[in-house]
Structures are given as C-alpha cells and as structure tokens.
C-alpha positions in Angstrom: 169.5 106.6 82.6 166.6 106.5 80.2 163.3 107.6 81.6 161.0 104.9 82.8 157.9 104.5 80.7 154.7 105.4 82.5 152.6 102.5 83.8 149.0 102.2 82.8 146.4 100.2 84.6 143.3 98.8 82.9 140.1 100.0 84.6 136.6 98.6 83.9 133.9 101.3 84.1 130.1 100.9 84.0 128.6 103.7 81.9 125.1 104.2 80.5 125.6 102.8 77.0 122.7 103.2 74.4 120.0 100.6 75.0 120.2 99.1 71.5 124.0 99.2 71.2 124.4 95.6 72.4 127.1 96.8 74.9 125.8 95.7 78.3 129.1 95.1 80.0 131.5 97.6 81.6 134.0 99.3 79.2 137.7 99.3 79.6 139.9 102.4 80.0 143.4 103.2 81.4 144.6 105.2 84.4 147.9 105.9 85.9 147.1 104.1 89.1 144.7 101.3 90.1 141.3 102.4 91.3 139.0 100.7 93.7 135.7 99.3 92.5 132.8 101.7 93.2 134.9 104.8 92.6 133.2 107.4 90.4 135.0 108.6 87.3 134.5 110.7 84.1 135.2 108.8 80.9 135.0 109.5 77.2 132.5 107.6 75.1 132.5 108.6 71.4 132.3 112.4 71.4 130.7 112.5 74.8 132.1 112.6 78.3 130.1 110.6 80.9 130.0 109.7 84.5 130.8 106.1 85.2 131.4 103.7 88.1 134.6 101.6 88.4 133.5 98.0 88.2 135.2 94.8 89.3 137.1 93.0 86.6 135.3 89.9 85.2 136.7 86.6 86.4 137.4 85.4 82.9 139.1 88.6 81.7 141.4 88.3 78.8 144.5 90.4 78.7 144.0 93.8 77.0 146.7 96.0 75.4 146.5 99.3 77.3 147.8 101.2 74.3 144.5 100.5 72.5 142.4 101.9 75.3 141.4 105.5 76.0 142.4 107.1 79.3 139.9 108.2 81.9 139.1 111.9 82.0 139.2 112.3 85.7 138.5 110.7 89.1 135.7 112.2 91.2 137.7 112.9 94.2 136.3 113.4 97.7 133.6 110.7 97.6 134.0 107.3 99.2 133.5 104.5 96.6 130.1 102.9 96.4 130.4 99.8 98.6 130.2 96.2 97.7 126.5 95.9 98.7 125.5 98.6 96.3 127.6 97.1 93.5 126.0 93.7 94.0 122.5 95.3 94.0 123.2 97.0 90.7 124.7 93.8 89.3 121.7 91.7 90.3 119.2 94.2 89.0 121.0 94.4 85.6 121.1 90.6 85.3 117.5 90.0 86.4 115.8 92.8 84.5 118.0 92.2 81.3 119.5 95.7 81.3 123.1 97.0 81.1 125.1 97.4 84.4 125.7 101.1 83.5 122.1 101.9 83.0 121.1 100.5 86.4 124.1 102.2 88.1 123.3 105.6 86.6 119.7 105.2 87.6 120.9 104.9 91.2 122.8 108.2 91.1 121.3 111.7 91.2 121.0 113.5 87.8 123.1 116.5 89.1 126.0 114.2 89.9 125.9 112.5 86.5 126.4 115.9 84.8 129.2 117.2 87.2 132.8 117.4 86.3 135.4 116.4 88.9 136.1 120.1 89.6 132.5 120.9 90.1 132.1 118.1 92.6 135.2 119.1 94.5 133.8 122.6 94.8 130.4 121.2 95.9 131.9 119.1 98.6 133.9 122.0 100.1 132.4 123.6 103.2 131.1 127.1 102.6 133.6 129.9 103.4 132.5 132.3 106.1 131.7 135.8 104.8 134.1 138.6 105.7 132.4 141.1 107.9 133.5 144.5 109.2 134.5 144.9 112.9 131.3 146.8 113.5 129.1 144.1 111.8 130.9 141.4 113.7 130.3 143.1 117.0 126.7 143.6 116.3 126.3 139.9 115.2 128.0 138.7 118.4 125.7 140.9 120.6 122.7 139.6 118.8 123.8 136.0 119.1 124.4 136.5 122.9 120.9 138.0 123.3 119.4 135.1 121.4 121.3 132.6 123.5 120.1 134.1 126.7 116.4 134.2 125.6 116.5 130.9 123.8 114.2 128.1 125.0 115.8 124.9 126.1 116.5 122.4 123.4 113.5 120.6 122.0 112.9 117.4 123.9 112.4 114.2 122.0 108.8 113.5 121.2 107.1 111.4 123.8 106.4 107.9 122.6 102.7 106.9 122.5 101.7 103.7 124.2 101.5 100.8 121.8 98.5 98.6 121.5 98.8 94.9 122.4 98.9 94.0 118.6 101.7 96.6 117.9 103.7 95.3 120.9 103.4 91.8 119.6 104.5 92.7 116.1 107.5 94.8 117.3 108.6 91.9 119.5 108.4 89.4 116.6 110.4 91.7 114.3 113.0 92.1 117.0 113.3 88.3 117.5 113.3 87.2 113.9 115.4 88.1 110.9 112.5 88.4 108.4 111.6 89.4 105.8 108.2 90.3 107.3 104.8 91.0 105.7 102.9 93.3 108.1 99.3 92.8 107.2 97.6 95.5 109.2 94.1 97.0 108.8 93.9 100.6 107.7 94.3 102.7 110.8 95.9 99.9 112.8 99.1 101.9 113.4 101.6 100.4 111.0 103.5 103.6 110.7 104.2 103.6 114.5 105.5 100.1 114.2 107.9 101.2 111.4 109.1 104.1 113.5 109.7 101.9 116.6 111.7 99.4 114.5 113.7 102.2 112.9 114.5 103.8 116.3 115.6 100.6 117.8 118.1 100.0 114.9 119.4 103.6 115.1 119.8 103.5 118.9 121.7 100.3 118.6 124.4 101.7 116.3 125.6 105.2 115.5 126.2 104.1 111.9 122.9 102.4 111.3 120.6 103.8 108.6 117.0 103.0 107.6 115.2 103.2 104.2 111.4 103.9 104.3 109.7 103.6 100.9 106.3 104.9 99.8 104.7 104.3 96.4 103.9 107.9 95.4 105.4 111.3 95.8 102.2 112.8 97.4 102.7 110.5 100.5 106.2 111.7 101.2 105.5 115.1 102.9 103.1 113.7 105.4 105.5 110.8 106.3 108.5 113.2 106.5 106.7 115.4 108.9 106.0 112.5 111.2 109.5 111.1 111.0 111.2 114.5 111.5 109.0 115.2 114.6 110.2 111.9 116.1 113.8 111.6 115.0 115.1 115.2 114.5 115.3 115.8 118.2 117.2 112.5 118.7 119.6 112.5 115.8 119.7 116.1 114.4 117.8 118.2 111.9 119.6 116.5 108.9 118.9 113.0 110.0 115.8 112.6 107.8 116.0 113.2 104.1 113.7 112.5 101.1 114.4 111.2 97.6 111.8 111.4 94.9 111.4 112.8 91.4 109.4 115.8 92.6 112.6 117.3 94.1 115.0 119.6 92.2 118.3 118.1 91.0 120.1 120.1 93.7 117.8 118.8 96.4 118.2 115.2 95.2 122.0 115.6 95.2 122.0 117.0 98.7 119.9 114.1 100.0 122.0 111.5 98.2 125.2 112.9 99.5 123.8 112.9 103.1 122.8 109.3 102.7 126.1 108.2 101.1 128.2 109.9 103.8 126.0 108.5 106.6 124.9 112.0 107.8 121.3 111.1 106.9 120.1 108.3 109.2 116.7 107.8 107.6 115.9 108.1 103.9 112.2 108.5 102.8 111.6 107.9 99.2 109.7 106.5 96.2 110.9 103.6 94.1 114.1 105.3 93.0 115.4 105.4 96.6 115.9 101.6 96.5 119.3 102.3 94.8 120.3 105.0 97.4 123.9 104.5 98.6 123.5 103.8 102.3 126.6 102.1 103.8 125.0 101.5 107.2 121.6 100.2 106.0 119.9 98.1 108.7 116.1 98.5 108.1 114.1 98.6 104.9 110.4 99.4 105.1 108.2 99.1 101.9 104.8 100.8 102.9 101.8 99.9 100.7 103.8 97.2 99.2 101.0 96.1 97.0 101.0 99.3 95.0 101.9 98.9 91.3 103.8 102.2 91.4 106.8 100.3 92.8 107.3 98.9 89.3 109.2 101.2 87.0 107.4 101.5 83.7 110.0 103.3 81.6 113.6 102.4 80.9 114.9 99.8 83.3 111.7 98.2 84.4 112.6 97.1 87.9 110.4 96.4 90.9 111.6 98.4 93.8 109.8 96.2 96.2 111.5 93.0 95.0 114.9 94.7 94.9 114.3 95.9 98.5 113.9 92.3 99.5 117.0 91.2 97.6 119.0 94.1 99.1 117.9 93.4 102.6 119.0 89.7 102.2 122.4 90.7 100.8 123.3 93.3 103.4 121.6 91.7 106.4 118.9 94.4 106.8 115.5 93.7 108.2 112.8 94.1 105.5 109.2 95.0 106.4 106.5 94.9 103.7 103.4 96.7 105.0 99.8 96.8 103.6 96.2 96.4 104.5 95.8 94.7 101.1 99.0 92.8 100.3 99.8 91.8 96.8 98.8 88.2 96.1 102.5 87.4 95.4 103.5 88.6 98.9 100.4 86.9 100.5 101.4 83.6 98.9 105.0 84.0 100.0 103.9 84.6 103.6 101.8 81.5 103.7 103.3 79.3 106.4 103.4 76.4 104.0 105.6 78.5 101.7 107.5 80.3 104.5 109.5 82.9 102.5 108.1 85.8 104.6 106.9 85.9 108.2 103.3 87.1 108.2 102.4 89.5 111.0 98.8 90.6 111.6 97.3 93.7 113.1 93.5 93.4 112.5 92.3 96.1 114.9 92.2 99.9 114.4 93.9 102.1 117.0 91.5 103.5 119.6 88.8 100.8 119.0 87.8 102.6 115.8 85.3 100.6 113.7 85.9 99.8 110.0 83.4 101.5 107.7 80.3 99.5 106.8 79.6 99.0 103.2 76.5 100.4 101.5 75.8 99.1 98.0 73.6 101.0 95.5 72.2 99.0 92.6 72.5 101.4 89.7 70.2 99.3 87.5 67.4 100.5 89.8 68.3 104.1 89.3 67.3 106.4 86.4 69.7 106.4 83.5 72.5 109.0 83.6 72.3 109.2 87.4 75.6 110.4 88.8 74.8 110.5 92.5 71.9 108.2 93.6 69.4 109.8 96.0 70.5 107.7 99.0 74.2 108.6 98.5 73.4 112.3 98.0 71.3 112.3 101.2 74.2 110.7 103.1 76.7 113.2 101.8 74.3 116.1 102.7 73.9 114.7 106.2 77.7 114.6 106.7 78.1 118.2 105.5 75.4 119.4 107.8 77.1 117.7 110.8 80.5 119.2 110.0 82.0 115.9 108.8 83.8 115.3 105.5 83.2 113.0 102.6 85.6 111.5 100.0 84.3 110.8 96.4 86.5 108.5 94.4 86.7 108.3 90.6 89.9 107.1 89.1 89.6 109.2 85.9 90.6 112.8 85.7 89.3 115.5 83.4 85.6 116.3 82.7 84.8 113.4 80.4 86.9 110.7 78.7 85.7 111.6 75.2 83.6 114.1 73.3 81.0 112.6 71.0 78.8 113.7 68.0 75.5 111.8 67.9 74.9 112.7 64.2 78.0 111.2 62.7 79.5 109.2 65.6 82.7 111.4 65.6 84.8 111.0 68.7 87.6 113.1 70.1 90.3 110.6 69.0 94.0 111.6 69.4 95.6 112.0 66.0 98.8 110.4 67.2 97.5 107.6 69.4 94.9 104.8 69.4 93.1 106.5 72.3 90.6 109.3 72.9 91.6 112.8 73.9 90.0 113.6 77.3 87.8 116.7 77.6 89.0 119.1 80.3 86.3 121.7 80.8 88.4 124.0 83.1 90.6 125.2 80.3 88.4 124.1 77.4 91.0 121.6 76.0 91.1 118.1 74.6 94.2 116.4 76.0 95.7 113.0 75.3 96.9 111.4 78.5 99.3 109.2 76.5 101.3 111.5 74.2 100.3 114.9 75.7 98.9 116.4 72.5 96.5 119.2 73.5 94.1 121.2 71.4 91.2 123.6 71.9 87.7 122.1 72.0 86.0 122.6 68.6 82.9 124.8 68.4 81.2 122.2 66.2 81.8 118.6 65.1 84.9 118.7 62.8 83.3 115.9 60.7 79.8 117.1 60.1 79.5 120.6 61.6 77.0 119.6 64.3 77.2 122.2 67.1 75.9 119.8 69.7 78.9 117.7 70.5 78.5 116.1 73.9 80.8 114.8 76.7 80.6 111.0 77.1 81.4 109.4 80.4 82.5 111.0 83.7 85.7 112.5 85.1 86.6 114.1 88.4 86.0 117.6 87.0 82.4 116.6 86.1 81.8 115.1 89.6 83.1 118.3 91.2 80.7 120.5 89.1 77.8 118.2 89.7 78.3 118.2 93.5 78.6 122.0 93.5 75.2 122.1 91.8 73.5 119.5 94.0 74.9 120.9 97.3 74.6 124.6 96.5 71.9 125.0 99.2 73.4 122.8 101.8 75.0 124.6 104.8 77.7 123.6 107.2 77.1 123.9 111.0 78.6 127.4 110.9 76.1 128.5 108.3 78.6 128.7 105.4 77.8 126.9 102.2 79.3 123.5 101.5 82.7 123.6 99.9 83.8 121.1 97.3 87.5 120.3 96.6 89.3 118.3 94.0 92.7 116.6 94.1 94.0 114.9 91.0 97.0 115.2 88.6 95.5 118.3 87.0 95.1 120.3 90.2 98.4 119.3 91.7 100.8 119.9 88.8 102.2 123.2 90.2 104.8 123.1 93.0 103.3 123.2 96.5 99.7 122.7 95.1 99.2 119.3 96.7 100.4 120.4 100.1 98.2 123.4 100.0 95.1 121.4 99.1 95.8 118.7 101.6 96.1 121.4 104.3 92.6 122.7 103.4 91.2 119.2 103.8 93.0 118.6 107.2 91.8 122.0 108.5 88.2 121.2 107.7 87.8 123.9 105.0 86.8 121.2 102.5 83.5 119.4 103.1 83.5 117.0 100.1 86.7 116.0 98.4 86.7 114.6 94.9 89.8 112.7 93.9 91.5 109.9 92.0 93.5 107.1 93.6 96.2 109.5 94.7 94.0 110.4 97.7 92.7 106.9 98.3 95.7 105.5 100.2 98.1 106.5 102.9 96.6 109.8 103.9 95.4 110.2 107.5 92.2 112.3 107.1 90.8 112.7 110.6 87.3 114.1 109.7 86.3 111.9 106.8 83.5 109.7 107.8 82.1 108.7 104.3 83.8 107.4 101.2 82.0 106.8 98.0 83.1 105.1 94.7 80.7 106.2 92.1 81.8 104.2 89.0 84.1 101.4 89.9 82.7 98.7 87.6 85.1 99.2 84.7 87.8 97.2 86.3 85.6 94.1 86.6 85.6 93.5 82.9 89.3 94.2 82.1 91.3 91.6 80.2 94.1 91.9 82.8 93.9 89.0 85.2 95.1 91.4 88.0 92.1 93.7 87.6 90.0 92.3 90.4 92.9 92.4 92.8 93.6 96.0 92.0 90.0 97.0 92.3 89.6 95.3 95.7 92.8 96.9 97.0 91.8 100.4 95.7 88.4 100.2 97.3 89.6 98.8 100.6 92.3 101.4 100.8 89.8 104.1 100.0 87.4 102.8 102.7 90.3 103.0 105.1 90.2 106.8 104.8 86.9 106.9 106.7 86.6 106.8 110.5 90.3 106.9 111.3 89.8 109.0 114.4 87.7 107.0 116.9 87.4 109.8 119.4 86.1 112.2 116.7 83.6 109.6 115.5 82.4 109.0 119.0 82.0 112.8 119.7 80.0 113.2 116.5 77.8 110.3 117.3 78.5 109.1 113.8 79.7 105.9 112.1 82.0 105.5 109.0 80.6 104.3 105.7 81.8 103.1 102.4 79.3 103.6 99.5 79.6 101.8 96.2 77.4 102.5 93.2 77.5 99.5 90.9 75.7 97.8 88.0 77.0 94.5 89.4 76.3 94.7 93.2 76.6 90.9 93.6 80.1 90.6 92.2 82.4 88.6 94.4 84.8 91.6 94.8 82.1 93.7 96.4 80.9 90.7 98.6 84.4 90.2 100.0 84.7 94.0 100.5 81.4 94.0 102.5 83.0 91.7 105.1 86.4 93.4 104.9 87.6 89.9 104.3 90.9 90.1 102.4 92.1 86.6 103.4 89.0 85.0 101.8 89.4 87.2 98.7 93.1 86.4 98.4 92.5 82.6 98.8 89.8 82.6 96.1 92.0 84.6 93.7 95.1 82.4 94.4 93.1 79.3 93.7 92.0 80.7 90.3 95.5 81.6 89.5 96.9 78.3 90.4 94.3 76.5 88.2 95.3 78.8 85.3 99.1 78.6 86.0 99.4 82.4 86.5 101.7 84.4 88.8 102.7 83.7 91.5 102.5 80.1 90.3 104.2 80.9 87.1 106.8 83.5 85.9 106.4 85.9 83.0 108.3 88.3 80.8 107.1 90.6 78.0 109.1 91.5 74.9 107.8 94.7 73.4 108.6 96.1 70.0 107.9 99.6 68.7 107.9 100.4 65.0 106.3 102.7 62.5 103.8 100.0 61.5 102.1 97.3 63.4 103.2 94.7 60.8 106.9 95.6 61.3 106.6 95.4 65.1 105.0 92.0 65.0 107.4 90.7 62.3 110.3 91.5 64.6 108.8 89.5 67.4 108.1 86.6 65.1 111.7 86.7 63.8 113.0 86.8 67.4 110.9 83.6 68.2 112.3 81.9 65.1 115.8 82.9 66.2 115.3 81.3 69.6 114.4 78.0 67.9 117.2 78.3 65.4 119.7 78.8 68.2 118.3 76.0 70.3 118.5 78.2 73.3 118.8 76.7 76.8 115.5 75.9 78.5 113.6 76.6 75.3 111.4 73.6 76.1 110.6 75.1 79.6 109.5 78.5 78.3 106.3 79.0 76.4 106.4 81.8 73.8 103.0 83.2 72.9 102.5 84.8 69.4 102.8 88.6 69.2 99.8 90.8 69.5 99.1 94.5 69.5 99.3 96.3 72.9 96.0 97.5 74.4 96.9 101.0 73.4 98.7 100.0 70.2 99.7 103.4 68.9 101.3 106.2 71.0 102.8 109.3 69.5 102.6 107.7 66.0 104.5 104.7 67.0 102.9 101.2 66.7 103.5 98.9 69.7 103.3 95.1 69.8 104.2 92.6 72.5 104.6 88.9 73.1 104.4 87.0 76.4 106.8 84.5 77.8 105.8 82.1 80.6 107.6 79.5 82.6 106.9 77.5 85.8 110.6 77.9 86.9 112.1 81.3 87.4 115.7 80.2 86.8 114.7 78.6 83.5 113.1 81.9 82.3 116.1 83.9 83.4 118.6 81.6 81.7 116.6 81.6 78.5 116.3 85.5 78.5 120.0 85.8 79.1 120.8 83.5 76.1 118.2 85.2 74.0 119.6 88.8 74.3 122.4 88.5 71.7 119.9 87.0 69.3 117.5 89.9 69.8 120.3 92.3 69.0 121.2 90.2 65.9 117.6 90.1 64.6 117.2 93.9 65.1 120.3 94.4 62.9 118.9 92.5 59.9 117.6 94.6 57.0 113.9 93.8 57.4 113.9 94.9 61.0 116.2 98.0 61.0 113.0 100.1 61.0 112.3 99.0 64.6 112.2 102.1 66.8 113.0 100.2 70.0 112.5 96.9 71.8 112.6 96.0 75.4 112.2 93.1 77.8 109.9 93.6 80.8 110.5 90.9 83.5 107.6 90.2 85.9 105.3 92.6 84.1 102.3 94.1 86.0 100.3 95.1 82.9 99.5 92.8 80.0 
C-alpha cells in the first residue's frame, strides 16, 4: 500500500511583529498535530526564530493551503497552556490600546522565556539531580542532619493577627459581602495594607488554588511590602508562596517568579505594572495600591494602564479588585460616586492608634530674601527636630545639583546638543547629564561660548539641598552628641543594586536625621520617626500647561505629608506633633488651601466641576497620535496627512471625534529626533475606539507614501496621562 501523506494542521500564533509592519494579527504556521490555544511555541519569522503563543482561530477564517505555510520550530513542552482568562486579557489590551496581539502577549512573558529554546526550557523545568557523595560524606551529612533536627526549634508559628480598628473591620466586611470593584479611600497611616492582607488571607484560606495579585507603582516599594507579606503568609503557605515581579529583578529571577505563579506554586504575586499580565490561573484578588500613581501607565512601547487592565481582568475572571489610595485619581473618584456607581467607595478617615494628621505650615517666600533656600522658620523647625532625635523629610522632585548651568555674560546655557532640553549639573561627579537621552559630558572650566570662567548653577536640585543642609546644620547635634547626619535618596543615589535597601535601612534605624529626596520617598514608605516633612519648591506644577498638574501636585504633597507622624506612640512619647511645611510664592493657591484642611473630597469636587465644564477626562475620552521624524515639519506633515486620510476614507464616527491640529511636543527633540503630536477627543469611549480601529490601516498607508517614508516611528497613546 502507498504511504499515507502526513497531515498538517494550521496553527495561528501570536508573535511580536515589528510595530510598523502593519501585521497586527496572529500568523499562520503548520504542525503535525492540533495545538491548544495558549500553548507556547517557537516559530520562524523571516531569518529569526521567536517565541509565540498559539492563538484561537478567527471566526471568519478563510481556508489556507498548508503547503504555503512554514512549519513550527518546536512546541515548548512541560508548561500548561496560558488559560482563557489570560488570552482574553491580552486580546482586550491589544484592541483597546491599538497594538498587536503578539506585542502584548510577549510583554506578559518574562524575557528569559522569550529567548529560550524548547530544549532549554525542558532542562530548566527538570528538578535538580542530587549530587553523588561518597559513603563517608553521606554518613557525615546524615549525622549533621540528625543533630540539627534534634536541636531545631519548633516550626515558626503564623504571625499573630493584630486587632483591626472599627473602620478596618467595616471595610473588610463590605469587601466580603460585595463583589466590587472597590475604591478604598483611606487616609495615610489608616491601615490600608492590613486590610489588603486580611482580604488576601480570606481568599487563600477559602481555596487551596486561590491566588492574589498585589500591585505597587514603583520598584522601591516592593521590598518593604514583600517583607510584610512574607512575615504574614510564609508560615501559613510556605516560603515560596510570595514572589515579586518587577524590572529591577534579573531575567532568571523574573522567570522563576513567573513559573511559580503560572504553576500555582506562588499564592501571592507582588509587582509593578508589568505584573498585571502575570499568568495566574487561580486569581481571586487584585489589589492596586496607590492607584492614583501615573507610574501604572506604561510610557514606552504598548502604552497600557495597568490599573485599568486590573479592573478589566478582575471583571473577566471574577476576582475582587481593590483600588487603594489616600488621594484617588479623579477618574476613580468620579467612578465611585454613588450617582455613577461603577465602584463601591470605602472610607477609612482615621489613622491607626489615634495618630494625628500633620498640620500645615505655609511660608510666604515673597517675604523672604531672594535666593533663600530654607527660610529661617523652617530651618529652626528642622533644627529642633534633630536636637530631639526626630527625623525630617525634605522633598524636591528634581535630582542633580541644578537644572542648568548659566553664563551671565553671554546667556549661554548647558543645553543638550541632542535634545531641546538642558543638561542637568551633577556636582558629585562634575558632569552635565541629559535626563532625556542620557548624553553626559564633563563640566567645562569656562563658558564654551565666551570663555567666562564664572558659569553659575541656576535653580535647585536634591544635591544642592543636601549640600546646603550640611552647611546649615554643621553645628547642630543629636541627643547623643553626634553631629546631624543628612541623607539623600533619588535616582542617582540608588542606581546600584542594593543601594536603596541600604539607604532605607539607615533611615529606619535612625542613623539619618534629615532625608532629602524626590517623589520616590514621598509615598508608600512607613517611616516611624519622621515628624516633619517640607516641600521647598513645589510651585512649578501650578503653572503647567497640563490640566492634570494641580491634581498631581495635591496628591504628591498629601502623600508626602503622610510620611510624618505615622507612629502615634512615638509622637506621644516625644511630646511632639507632625508638621508639613510648604515654602511657596503662591501661598493662597487653592491647592494649598485644600491641603491645609486635608480635604481631598472638596478638592476633587472642585477639580471635577472644572473638568466637566471644559469637557475633559473623565467626562471625555482622549487619544494621542505621535510622530517622530528627522524634522519637525516632516512629523507634523505626517499627522496632517493622517487627518486628511480620515476624512478621505469617511471613517466611522468621524463626526463624533474631534481631531486637533498637530503641534510639537513639550520636549520636541530627543536624541536628534523631532517629535510632534495631535490630540483626539470624544465624549463616547466606543466611538473613539471604533474610529481608532478603522484609522489604523490608513495610518500605515500614509506612512508608506513617499513624502512620509522618513518618519522614524508613529504610535497611538489611548487615555494619555501627559499632554
């Protein structure tokens, strides 16, 4: 009998195709047997071999001749397929944020896995082989193990649960009785983290397969949170029950955490925005801590909002979603309005232990001598805290020594040669550094334009504040007689591995008396001895062109104020009181007046009223289309041509979407690339989405026309946070 011809099955695979290729749908390959959706495979693409995810066939699939398709390279054996919930999350994110399915899918997988062959993965999944030992070594090992077993202490008992306050009990009860999603509006120090842990423990106790995802906005908050969760849950569910996921981990560490979550071994995942795509088949609880933080919005590549995807994911898989913040985003606050009813708002206004919120002290800098960095009243308050053994936090959201060097003779400034921005003066290593493109050069000995040796720093950075405090407090002593010690935490002092943990440990141990830092120390940290927080130059945000600037400033200052007076027993023992100092040229501004009363609801109501009058989010929906090119004219010409194409194609909902004319971006040139943008607005989210979906092919078509082939890149940013 003649041999039977082999049967080939068509398999659809989501791979990370080039952004501008116009290929946003899964590609087709063949395999000797059908494969389940969610299975990981290696496939050829051009001359490369990539990781892909088997994707469900489209409902309107047309028959394909298998002989015209390339076969798969290999199937990644040993891993359970990504489940339907994960596939739907990826599919939704790709549709909503106008990206390819493969790009989103690969963003949800650890980098080490993307680069592995099937053989390497199989080897990685094998349990380690026991080492061969000699009889003598084995006997010695057994004897040592027996001795350790005899002398060992009993297993660690689970951490005793602390008593909940009445507010915490009420919140936990409402979360248990309702499906959510929930907005937990809790004052700084009100015990939101304990509520998170109670809800997580309840879910994990109810089912041995249950998992929880707890998200924080920044890497520097993960170690502190992991320590608390491990202390609570490791004795209950094992040492491997809690894992972290963030970009500060090595590729091997991220792969290990991902595998633990995917297999269900990890019961709790703590992570930054990337963790929203973690494969967690038993997901029951999602917590988004500091939900207002803009760090949850990805600003490169696929520009997704992890907070919004967490809400969608929770709804899809039936998990309870808790958004927590002392200063919720106006979008979440509006959604939790009883008249809107999308979220259930829960309130915890009181601090644990009857701790008082810091009182606000305003310093009118128009009444101080020019170039004053620390006003005499503020300096006296800091000195008093040091002498009593208390700590102070000085906030300035600008690292480096000064934003720019300046020549008074010829007006030369330390401009970046590659960007339309200044190079920041870093005195510590005597460099000028661009915080946009990274270009770094030595500080010139004289003005490069006119030769004047007296070039001066203009403006203030955290380095300069640290130096100024060391000078002003050089004769101030702590209660033990030692001189005051100044510390600084910002992106420059924490770039080396372990540096952040080391510096935070010094603060917690009381070795640092005055901490100077950027926003990275203004939120989430539980500093027990800080009793004074000061913002020395916060006014810049009041005059920003971004309509979200007042909201961000209020949130930053209120979060920073929350670092003071968190330990009520310490405050009482010291006979002290927490304070928030603000030095401002506009002390009567409404942001500061609302902050004085710690009145977020009134501030939010006023801001929402203004936004509704101006038809701005959350009462309208926006998208940005950005174009990068070698010249600004070319970038704007592409955007104008894209607008013309939308009218030419009579795209759906064109009458419902307003397309603004293109303009340069605020920093219009970065790394010698000119950047332009145009804003789209609509009062209906569905109308905007349908328009964007129909516009995508036209954008690719316009980019392919001769006048616009010089475009470096273009992208669509849905629900942008920066305009």
